[in-house]
KEPARO-768963 format. One line per 8 residues: number of its first residue (from 1); for each residue x, y, z of C-alpha. Coordinates in nm, 4 decimals. Each point is the difference from the previous one (the first is absolute). Layout:
<recs>
NUM	X:Y:Z | ... .
</recs>
This chain:
<recs>
1	9.6666:24.7301:-0.5512 | 0.3627:-0.0991:0.0718 | 0.1121:0.1635:-0.3244 | -0.1748:0.3274:0.0803 | 0.1444:0.0083:0.3511 | 0.3507:-0.0894:-0.1180 | 0.0011:-0.3255:0.2017 | 0.2157:-0.1940:-0.2413 .
9	0.3591:-0.0585:-0.1051 | 0.1512:-0.0227:-0.3435 | 0.1774:-0.3273:-0.0675 | 0.2423:-0.0453:-0.2882 | -0.0256:-0.3125:-0.2134 | 0.2395:-0.1432:-0.2546 | -0.0960:-0.0265:-0.3666 | 0.1414:-0.2315:-0.2612 .
17	0.1078:0.1195:-0.3418 | 0.0212:-0.2046:-0.3167 | 0.2334:0.0467:-0.2925 | -0.0028:-0.1880:-0.3268 | 0.1962:0.0200:-0.3224 | -0.3345:-0.0137:-0.1879 | -0.3078:0.2158:0.0693 | -0.1618:-0.1005:0.3295 .
25	-0.1916:0.2258:0.2423 | 0.1733:0.2994:-0.1566 | -0.2077:0.2811:0.1527 | -0.0195:-0.1367:0.3549 | 0.2573:-0.2736:0.0693 | -0.0711:0.0058:0.3771 | -0.2049:-0.2145:0.2377 | -0.0802:0.0143:0.3692 .
33	-0.0901:-0.3688:0.0269 | 0.1494:-0.2350:-0.2555 | 0.1199:-0.0957:-0.3443 | -0.1061:-0.3347:-0.1454 | 0.1085:-0.1999:-0.2992 | -0.2212:-0.2897:-0.1051 | -0.1407:-0.2190:-0.2710 | -0.3009:0.1219:-0.1957 .
41	-0.3377:-0.1677:0.0010 | 0.0150:-0.3775:0.0448 | 0.3356:-0.0584:-0.1631 | 0.2485:-0.2383:0.1564 | 0.2495:0.1055:0.2643 | 0.2769:0.2467:-0.0722 | 0.3661:0.0078:0.0908 | 0.1216:0.3190:0.1636 .
49	0.3730:0.0503:0.0430 | 0.0748:0.2282:0.2954 | 0.3234:0.1861:0.0735 | 0.0889:0.2001:0.3128 | 0.2596:0.2754:-0.0423 | 0.1196:-0.1643:-0.3219 | 0.0401:-0.3463:0.1533 | -0.2238:-0.2901:-0.1053 .
57	-0.2484:-0.0897:0.2754 | -0.2328:-0.2641:-0.1409 | -0.2150:-0.1138:-0.2907 | -0.3620:-0.0158:0.1118 | -0.2246:-0.2506:-0.1785 | -0.3335:0.1383:0.1080 | -0.3165:0.1819:-0.1004 | 0.1819:0.3247:0.0799 .
65	0.1990:0.2017:0.2517 | -0.0773:0.2941:0.2285 | 0.2469:0.2653:0.1123 | -0.1596:0.1888:0.2878 | 0.0801:0.2855:0.2319 | -0.0809:-0.0263:0.3719 | -0.3294:0.1770:-0.0752 | -0.0838:-0.2547:-0.2692 .
73	0.1088:-0.2986:0.2083 | -0.3490:-0.0270:0.1523 | -0.1748:-0.0271:-0.3392 | 0.0630:-0.2364:-0.2896 | 0.3340:-0.1142:0.1422 | -0.1610:-0.1050:0.3302 | -0.2732:-0.1922:-0.1829 | 0.2744:-0.1938:-0.1825 .
81	0.1763:-0.0959:0.3243 | 0.2303:0.3002:0.0369 | 0.0898:0.1480:0.3399 | -0.1455:0.3086:0.1646 | 0.2622:0.2749:-0.0029 | -0.0402:0.2997:0.2306 | -0.0002:0.3350:-0.1869 | 0.3330:0.1331:0.1320 .
89	0.1918:-0.3234:-0.0672 | 0.1796:0.1229:-0.3145 | -0.0452:-0.3293:-0.1846 | -0.1402:-0.1468:-0.3181 | -0.1649:-0.3399:-0.0240 | 0.0283:-0.2332:-0.2979 | -0.2966:-0.2371:0.0065 | -0.0535:-0.2680:-0.2653 .
97	-0.3597:-0.0561:-0.1154 | -0.0867:-0.3712:-0.0017 | 0.3606:-0.1212:-0.0388 | 0.0484:-0.3398:-0.1594 | 0.2914:-0.0920:0.2308 | -0.0596:-0.0713:0.3682 | 0.3358:0.1472:0.1031 | -0.0875:0.3503:-0.1241 .
105	-0.1100:0.2397:0.2737 | -0.0494:0.3760:0.0411 | 0.3190:0.1979:0.0589 | 0.0435:0.3211:0.2006 | 0.2832:0.2263:-0.1130 | 0.1248:0.3531:0.0568 | -0.1803:0.2746:-0.1883 | 0.3440:0.1212:-0.1062 .
113	0.0142:-0.3029:-0.2323 | -0.0570:0.0274:-0.3730 | -0.2107:-0.2845:-0.1412 | 0.0153:-0.0978:-0.3667 | -0.2596:-0.2328:-0.1539 | -0.0112:-0.1862:-0.3307 | -0.3005:-0.2107:-0.1024 | -0.0531:-0.2824:-0.2451 .
121	-0.2703:-0.2555:-0.0702 | -0.2028:-0.1747:-0.2660 | -0.2103:0.3073:-0.0645 | 0.1265:0.3118:-0.1733 | -0.1642:0.2509:0.2334 | 0.0137:0.0375:0.3759 | -0.1582:0.2372:0.2493 | 0.1823:0.2636:0.2049 .
129	-0.1851:0.1945:0.2686 | 0.0985:0.3009:0.2064 | -0.2566:0.0345:0.2787 | -0.3324:-0.0022:-0.1898 | 0.1441:0.0873:-0.3423 | 0.0937:-0.2691:-0.2488 | 0.1784:-0.0368:-0.3322 | 0.0659:-0.2860:-0.2360 .
137	0.3681:-0.0828:-0.0500 | 0.2140:-0.2525:-0.1868 | 0.3129:-0.1942:0.0872 | 0.1968:0.2872:-0.1570 | -0.0778:0.2167:0.3049 | 0.2715:-0.0004:0.2661 | -0.1397:0.1711:0.3078 | 0.1884:0.1618:0.2865 .
145	-0.1687:0.0788:0.3313 | 0.1555:0.2216:0.2646 | -0.0976:0.2351:0.2798 | -0.1254:0.3344:-0.1302 | 0.2061:0.3106:0.0765 | -0.2888:0.1482:0.2003 | -0.2609:-0.1151:0.2519 | -0.3719:0.0603:0.0260 .
153	-0.1620:0.1429:0.3126 | -0.3066:-0.1723:0.1418 | -0.2256:0.1210:0.2784 | 0.0305:-0.2096:0.3157 | -0.3039:0.0550:0.2218 | 0.0520:-0.0136:0.3759 | -0.0877:-0.3272:0.1718 | 0.0099:-0.1916:-0.3299 .
161	0.3503:-0.1462:-0.0237 | 0.1174:-0.2526:-0.2575 | 0.0188:-0.2589:0.2770 | -0.3615:0.0674:0.1053 | -0.1170:-0.0161:-0.3619 | 0.1551:-0.3400:-0.0758 | -0.1061:-0.1305:0.3418 | -0.3627:0.0877:-0.0750 .
169	-0.0067:-0.1028:-0.3681 | 0.1686:-0.3346:0.0622 | -0.1952:-0.0553:0.3225 | 0.3151:-0.0767:0.1937 | -0.0661:-0.0999:0.3578 | -0.3487:-0.1326:-0.0734 | -0.0725:-0.3695:0.0339 | -0.2730:-0.0643:-0.2546 .
177	-0.0299:-0.3622:0.1149 | -0.1832:0.1163:0.3114 | -0.2256:0.2581:-0.1664 | -0.3670:-0.0761:-0.0486 | -0.1279:0.0467:-0.3529 .
</recs>
């Protein structure tokens, strides 16, 4: 009904783009939500070396790492302890998946940053995902993630703001201790 009556706005959202020296997501190297790099199956943890704008950031000993846009911050990243980022924030989030060091936490950085990732581990193959698509990679893959040169337009229905959506989905403001079951 709101679509037919024109009661909506178009909202632009940032996409991430991957680049790799070896074949990886060649036809569609873009994602609205996130890019992940992780171990395969039940293999032991991996080590992911992360660089920001060419400068070494950290080596993550973990099950994997998530690079998310503000749109993707409320998905896999949030379930791994990452922050909620509002859509117009112009940030990326780096969230480790089950890190093996207690001092490793999610990091919020400018979406103007270029992130480079290298992975190593006991296994020979690892898993890279770009939204719902996945590919098997090796430690020979060096992956760069940056903001895409274009944005995607999403329909924003009236009376359904991002704030209202997260308020309702996360049940903010409700005290479940005093609710009858």
